[in-house]
C-alpha positions as CSV (number, residue, x, y, z in Angstrom):
1,X,0.1,0.0,0.0
2,X,1.4,3.4,-1.1
3,X,0.2,6.6,0.6
4,X,1.4,10.2,0.1
5,X,2.1,11.4,3.5
6,X,3.8,14.4,5.3
7,X,5.3,13.5,8.6
8,X,6.8,16.9,9.8
9,X,6.5,15.7,13.5
10,X,8.7,12.7,12.8
11,X,11.4,14.8,11.0
12,X,11.3,17.2,13.9
13,X,11.7,14.3,16.5
14,X,14.7,13.2,14.8
15,X,16.0,16.9,14.0
16,X,17.0,16.1,10.4
17,X,16.8,18.2,7.3
18,X,13.6,20.2,7.1
19,X,13.6,20.9,3.5
20,X,12.6,17.5,2.2
21,X,9.6,16.5,0.1
22,X,7.8,13.2,1.2
23,X,7.5,11.2,-2.0
24,X,5.8,8.1,-0.7
25,X,4.9,6.0,2.3
26,X,5.1,2.2,2.1
27,X,3.8,-0.3,4.2
28,X,5.9,-3.4,4.6
29,X,4.3,-6.5,6.0
30,X,7.5,-8.6,6.1
31,X,11.1,-8.6,6.3
32,X,11.2,-9.9,2.6
33,X,8.9,-6.9,1.6
34,X,11.4,-4.5,3.1
35,X,14.3,-6.1,1.5
36,X,12.5,-6.0,-1.9
37,X,11.7,-2.2,-1.2
38,X,15.5,-1.5,-0.6
39,X,16.3,-3.6,-3.7
40,X,14.2,-1.6,-5.9
41,X,15.7,1.7,-4.6
42,X,19.1,0.1,-5.3
43,X,18.4,-0.7,-8.9
44,X,17.6,2.9,-9.4
45,X,20.7,4.2,-7.4
46,X,23.5,6.1,-9.0
47,X,26.9,7.3,-8.0
48,X,26.9,9.8,-5.4
49,X,23.5,9.0,-3.9
50,X,23.4,9.1,-0.2
51,X,20.6,7.2,1.6
52,X,20.0,8.2,5.2
53,X,18.2,5.4,7.4
54,X,16.4,6.7,10.4
55,X,14.3,4.6,13.0
56,X,14.5,2.6,16.1
57,X,16.1,-0.6,16.7
58,X,14.6,-3.4,14.9
59,X,12.8,-1.4,12.3
60,X,14.4,-2.9,9.3
61,X,17.1,-0.5,8.4
62,X,19.7,-3.2,8.0
63,X,17.5,-5.5,6.0
64,X,16.7,-2.3,3.9
65,X,20.3,-1.9,3.4
66,X,20.9,-5.4,2.3
67,X,18.0,-4.9,-0.2
68,X,20.0,-2.0,-1.6
69,X,23.1,-3.7,-1.8
70,X,21.3,-6.5,-3.7
71,X,19.9,-4.0,-6.2
72,X,23.4,-2.7,-6.7
73,X,24.4,-6.2,-7.8
74,X,26.6,-6.8,-4.6
75,X,26.7,-10.3,-3.6
76,X,28.7,-10.1,-0.2
77,X,26.9,-10.8,3.1
78,X,26.0,-7.3,4.5
79,X,26.1,-6.8,7.9
80,X,25.5,-3.7,10.3
81,X,28.9,-2.2,11.0
82,X,27.9,-1.3,14.5
83,X,31.5,-1.5,15.9
84,X,33.5,-0.7,12.9
85,X,31.1,2.2,11.8
86,X,31.8,1.6,8.2
87,X,32.0,-1.3,5.8
88,X,33.0,-0.9,2.2
89,X,31.7,-3.4,-0.4
90,X,33.2,-3.3,-3.9
91,X,30.8,-3.4,-6.9
92,X,30.4,-1.7,-10.2
93,X,29.8,1.3,-7.9
94,X,31.4,1.3,-4.4
95,X,28.9,0.9,-1.6
96,X,29.7,2.5,2.0
97,X,27.7,1.3,4.6
98,X,27.9,3.4,7.8
99,X,26.3,2.6,11.2
100,X,26.2,5.6,13.5
101,X,24.5,3.9,16.5
102,X,27.6,4.2,18.7
103,X,27.8,7.9,18.1
104,X,26.7,9.9,20.7
105,X,27.6,13.2,19.9
106,X,27.8,14.6,16.4
107,X,31.3,16.1,17.3
108,X,32.6,12.5,17.4
109,X,32.5,12.5,13.6
110,X,34.9,15.5,13.4
111,X,38.0,13.3,13.1
112,X,36.4,10.5,11.0
113,X,36.1,12.3,7.6
114,X,33.0,10.5,6.6
115,X,32.0,13.5,4.5
116,X,34.5,12.5,2.1
117,X,32.6,9.4,1.2
118,X,29.2,11.0,1.4
119,X,30.3,13.6,-1.1
120,X,32.2,11.0,-3.4
121,X,31.3,8.9,-6.3
122,X,30.2,5.8,-4.4
123,X,26.7,5.2,-2.9
124,X,26.5,5.7,1.0
125,X,23.9,4.0,3.2
126,X,24.0,5.5,6.7
127,X,22.0,3.7,9.4
128,X,21.2,5.9,12.5
129,X,21.7,8.9,10.1
130,X,20.0,11.4,12.8
131,X,23.2,11.3,14.8
132,X,25.1,12.9,11.9
133,X,22.5,15.8,12.2
134,X,23.3,18.6,9.6
135,X,26.5,17.1,8.3
136,X,24.8,15.1,5.5
137,X,24.7,16.6,2.0
138,X,21.7,18.4,0.8
139,X,21.1,15.7,-1.9
140,X,20.6,13.0,0.8
141,X,17.4,10.8,0.6
142,X,15.9,10.3,4.0
143,X,14.1,6.9,4.7
144,X,12.1,6.6,7.9
145,X,11.2,3.3,9.5
146,X,8.4,2.8,12.0
147,X,7.4,-0.4,13.8
148,X,3.6,-0.9,13.4
149,X,3.1,-4.5,14.3
150,X,5.2,-7.7,14.7
151,X,6.4,-7.7,11.1
152,X,4.8,-4.6,9.7
153,X,6.5,-1.4,9.2
154,X,5.9,2.0,7.8
155,X,8.7,3.1,5.4
156,X,8.5,6.8,4.4
157,X,11.0,8.0,1.5
158,X,11.7,11.5,1.2
159,X,13.8,13.1,-1.7
160,X,15.4,16.6,-1.5
161,X,13.3,19.5,-2.8
162,X,14.4,21.0,-5.9
């Protein structure tokens, strides 16, 4: 089910960019559907794309990231880089998979130089992107995950305004 939806309250809650246009809201009823939605996005991805995944623990961010990687043709096992903060996967287009869960203060990113990846010619997926606050580039696509029921998730995809 796809619904056009504008959730300014959720954007405010996570304190991320406000100049975004909600494109669609999708209800996923299983991890397989969440993976498939990510894969469809990965199939359309191009060099320089940045996907910011925002949501609580267990809402499907890593499954979605696996789907994007599959759409990019990456066969490697995709795991959440919680302790390493970054995993790099080689493909036709390099994939940079970040997990900022362990970042408590945006200033912790000062000496990590992640912006070099986000502004490069690979594709970046950033889990817990709200912890980067305003560091993400203007062209970032924000994807919000909300737990609705056991396996049901609301996924909102927002593209930058023109």
